C-alpha positions as semicolon CSV with decimal commas, in nm:
position;residue;x (nm);y (nm);z (nm)
1;X;0,000;0,000;0,000
2;X;0,125;0,345;-0,091
3;X;0,155;0,619;0,169
4;X;-0,114;0,820;-0,007
5;X;-0,363;0,542;0,066
6;X;-0,321;0,587;0,440
7;X;-0,309;0,964;0,404
8;X;-0,647;0,948;0,232
9;X;-0,789;0,752;0,526
10;X;-0,643;1,001;0,773
11;X;-0,778;1,302;0,585
12;X;-1,121;1,153;0,522
13;X;-1,173;1,033;0,878
14;X;-1,039;1,361;1,013
15;X;-1,277;1,578;0,814
16;X;-1,566;1,348;0,901
17;X;-1,494;1,375;1,275
18;X;-1,440;1,751;1,250
19;X;-1,771;1,796;1,070
20;X;-1,962;1,601;1,335
21;X;-1,812;1,778;1,637
22;X;-1,781;2,119;1,476
23;X;-2,138;2,126;1,349
24;X;-2,254;2,014;1,693
25;X;-2,086;2,312;1,855
26;X;-2,219;2,548;1,589
27;X;-2,568;2,406;1,629
28;X;-2,574;2,463;2,005
29;X;-2,443;2,816;1,948
30;X;-2,721;2,891;1,700
31;X;-3,027;2,740;1,866
32;X;-3,156;2,576;2,184
33;X;-3,394;2,357;1,983
34;X;-3,250;2,004;2,018
35;X;-3,432;1,880;1,711
36;X;-3,286;2,158;1,500
37;X;-2,943;2,094;1,651
38;X;-2,962;1,730;1,544
39;X;-3,075;1,832;1,196
40;X;-2,778;2,065;1,157
41;X;-2,533;1,793;1,261
42;X;-2,700;1,536;1,036
43;X;-2,689;1,762;0,730
44;X;-2,324;1,856;0,788
45;X;-2,229;1,491;0,836
46;X;-2,417;1,370;0,528
47;X;-2,259;1,626;0,298
48;X;-1,910;1,575;0,437
49;X;-1,935;1,196;0,421
50;X;-2,059;1,193;0,063
51;X;-1,790;1,440;-0,041
52;X;-1,505;1,249;0,124
53;X;-1,618;0,915;-0,023
54;X;-1,644;1,063;-0,371
55;X;-1,311;1,243;-0,343
56;X;-1,098;0,979;-0,170
57;X;-1,269;0,654;-0,264
58;X;-1,048;0,598;-0,570
59;X;-0,738;0,631;-0,350
60;X;-0,813;0,425;-0,039
61;X;-1,159;0,282;-0,083
62;X;-1,287;0,547;0,159
63;X;-1,329;0,326;0,463
64;X;-1,290;0,601;0,727
65;X;-1,424;0,341;0,969
66;X;-1,266;0,036;1,140
67;X;-1,594;-0,154;1,103
68;X;-1,571;-0,119;0,725
69;X;-1,206;-0,220;0,735
70;X;-1,292;-0,529;0,941
71;X;-1,543;-0,637;0,679
72;X;-1,290;-0,591;0,398
73;X;-1,042;-0,800;0,599
74;X;-1,298;-1,078;0,643
75;X;-1,376;-1,061;0,271
76;X;-1,001;-1,089;0,201
77;X;-0,997;-0,762;0,009
78;X;-0,709;-0,644;0,228
79;X;-0,451;-0,827;0,440
80;X;-0,411;-0,806;0,817
81;X;-0,117;-0,564;0,808
82;X;-0,305;-0,326;0,583
83;X;-0,615;-0,351;0,801
84;X;-0,419;-0,267;1,116
85;X;-0,256;0,031;0,945
86;X;-0,595;0,148;0,819
87;X;-0,745;0,134;1,167
88;X;-0,452;0,315;1,328
89;X;-0,469;0,582;1,061
90;X;-0,844;0,620;1,105
91;X;-0,811;0,662;1,482
92;X;-0,534;0,920;1,443
93;X;-0,734;1,104;1,178
94;X;-1,049;1,107;1,390
95;X;-0,861;1,239;1,694
96;X;-0,697;1,511;1,486
97;X;-1,037;1,601;1,342
98;X;-1,192;1,640;1,687
99;X;-0,894;1,841;1,810
100;X;-0,930;2,066;1,505
101;X;-1,298;2,124;1,582
102;X;-1,220;2,198;1,947
103;X;-0,957;2,454;1,850
104;X;-1,179;2,618;1,587
105;X;-1,443;2,685;1,852
106;X;-1,198;2,793;2,124
107;X;-1,260;2,484;2,338
108;X;-1,001;2,282;2,531
109;X;-0,776;2,119;2,272
110;X;-0,842;1,778;2,425
111;X;-1,160;1,770;2,627
112;X;-1,342;1,496;2,816
113;X;-1,707;1,436;2,738
114;X;-1,951;1,381;3,025
115;X;-2,227;1,236;2,806
116;X;-2,281;0,884;2,941
117;X;-2,436;0,646;2,687
118;X;-2,458;0,301;2,841
119;X;-2,824;0,199;2,828
120;X;-2,906;-0,122;2,637
121;X;-3,132;0,056;2,388
122;X;-2,843;0,281;2,280
123;X;-2,612;-0,017;2,234
124;X;-2,879;-0,197;2,032
125;X;-2,917;0,116;1,820
126;X;-2,547;0,101;1,738
127;X;-2,582;-0,263;1,631
128;X;-2,867;-0,164;1,398
129;X;-2,694;0,148;1,264
130;X;-2,368;-0,030;1,186
131;X;-2,536;-0,339;1,043
132;X;-2,733;-0,119;0,806
133;X;-2,423;0,074;0,706
134;X;-2,233;-0,242;0,616
135;X;-2,536;-0,383;0,436
136;X;-2,560;-0,072;0,220
137;X;-2,189;-0,074;0,138
138;X;-2,184;-0,444;0,051
139;X;-2,498;-0,453;-0,160
140;X;-2,459;-0,122;-0,343
141;X;-2,090;-0,193;-0,397
142;X;-2,176;-0,525;-0,563
143;X;-2,402;-0,355;-0,815
144;X;-2,296;-0,205;-1,144
145;X;-2,416;0,121;-0,995
146;X;-2,151;0,110;-0,726
147;X;-2,069;0,468;-0,816
148;X;-2,372;0,562;-0,611
149;X;-2,208;0,443;-0,289
150;X;-2,139;0,802;-0,170
151;X;-2,509;0,885;-0,199
152;X;-2,628;0,553;-0,053
153;X;-2,393;0,559;0,246
154;X;-2,463;0,924;0,324
155;X;-2,835;0,856;0,285
156;X;-2,824;0,571;0,535
157;X;-2,630;0,774;0,791
158;X;-2,859;1,075;0,748
159;X;-3,167;0,860;0,798
160;X;-3,017;0,672;1,093
161;X;-2,948;1,001;1,273
162;X;-3,323;1,028;1,320
163;X;-3,450;0,673;1,359
164;X;-3,188;0,541;1,604
165;X;-3,189;0,646;1,969
166;X;-2,809;0,672;1,970
167;X;-2,809;0,908;1,669
168;X;-2,589;0,655;1,486
169;X;-2,222;0,677;1,577
170;X;-2,156;0,354;1,377
171;X;-1,780;0,411;1,366
172;X;-1,533;0,291;1,633
173;X;-1,260;0,542;1,544
174;X;-1,490;0,843;1,544
175;X;-1,668;0,716;1,856
176;X;-1,339;0,714;2,047
177;X;-1,242;1,057;1,917
178;X;-1,577;1,208;2,012
179;X;-1,499;1,130;2,377
180;X;-1,235;1,403;2,354
181;X;-1,488;1,685;2,318
182;X;-1,741;1,779;2,586
183;X;-1,992;1,906;2,332
184;X;-2,320;1,810;2,164
185;X;-2,157;1,522;1,976
186;X;-1,954;1,390;2,268
187;X;-1,961;1,056;2,445
188;X;-1,811;0,974;2,783
189;X;-1,494;0,765;2,756
190;X;-1,641;0,492;2,977
191;X;-1,923;0,449;2,725
192;X;-1,689;0,401;2,430
193;X;-1,607;0,028;2,476
194;X;-1,974;-0,070;2,479
195;X;-2,044;0,133;2,167
196;X;-1,742;-0,011;1,984
197;X;-1,838;-0,369;2,069
198;X;-2,195;-0,304;1,955
199;X;-2,067;-0,153;1,630
200;X;-1,842;-0,450;1,555
201;X;-2,126;-0,691;1,626
202;X;-2,344;-0,486;1,394
203;X;-2,077;-0,499;1,123
204;X;-2,068;-0,879;1,139
205;X;-2,447;-0,899;1,128
206;X;-2,460;-0,662;0,832
207;X;-2,199;-0,869;0,649
208;X;-2,391;-1,188;0,720
209;X;-2,714;-1,043;0,586
210;X;-2,536;-0,908;0,279
211;X;-2,389;-1,249;0,201
212;X;-2,730;-1,404;0,247
213;X;-2,872;-1,158;-0,004
214;X;-2,597;-1,235;-0,252
215;X;-2,361;-0,940;-0,225
216;X;-2,084;-1,152;-0,379
217;X;-2,265;-1,210;-0,706
């Protein structure tokens, strides 16, 4: 793998994390309406995600997410060394993205979120959100219209913001990084392991469903 492949993952994951946290801060600055705040974050995330996938997909595959990388490893599209490097790069990128958002809004460079998210319904939401994400990627990617992946993935995430109780983190790297900002998009560090486990379980379920539906055809 060329260095630019990992740089693409770092940049893409970084901008994604920055858009989530930054838009969350902007939203709370603009309005006290929680519904409107969520809408602002969802719109910013959807546009950023679609843009990064379209721009960087040809370089790295636009994973930006350890759950996606895990699925590619299982499908033998990448080897273990590459997968580990992808995940490390994604985590670093996400952390840098959150730090960037914190600095842009004059917040502590590295904060500590106090938003506890440990209830079973939130964990189940992460299973559903991540399973759906992987299902979309696998099935749309297997079609001749795979070029629509940016739209399909962004569409799923945008929808899941509103129908899941956890507001769809669905990304272990970004979940960890969001613990470093005590803002609208934050999550307490102690809640991160549960979310990550739920996301990985969801990824495996999504892959299983995709295979059952014939994603390999």
